[in-house]
C-alpha positions, 0 to 999 in steps of 0.5 A: 523905574516905576514902583510896582503896584500890588493889589490885595483883596482881603476882607480880614482887617488884621490880615489886610493891615499885615499885608499893608505893612509887609508890602510897604516894607518891601517898597511896593505901592499897595492898595487893599480891597475888602471885596473882589468886585471893587478890587477887579473894578480898580484893576480894570481902570488903574492896572496892577503888577500883582494881586494877592487874593484871599479865598474867603470873600463876601459876594464872590470868592477868590477863585471866581475873582481870579478866573475873572481877572485872568480872563481879562489880564492873562499875564497879571500874576495872582497869588491866592492866599488862604487861612483854610489850607485844606486838602485840594485847596491848592489844586483848586487855586491853580485850576482857577488860574492863579500863579502861586499859592500861600497858606496863612499865616504868611511869613514876611520871608515867604511873602517877599520871595513869592512877590519878587518871583512873580514880579520878576517873571513879568 
């Protein structure tokens, strides 16, 4: 069995490091990008098994990046994560095409559950 590749698109250094440690502990391959354009370009060339997408990103927000990814890779699971969990954000995330949504700070237990659930669906 090949190791699943998780791509995170997260511009906050502390959050990116947390995801790196957490995903490594879960036994998955991981690569982070601090902007959506680079992350999308990597996925187009190298593929991915799941994407963890921040909402607040430079140049292009996570909603737009999710729409682009889903238009190209409809079966690629995308979990949107945001520190700004305001009323309506969850709905906006699902309207953009994401498969799941999580508010920061993300517990390791919840992150593991959401990642496993999405990877097992595919």
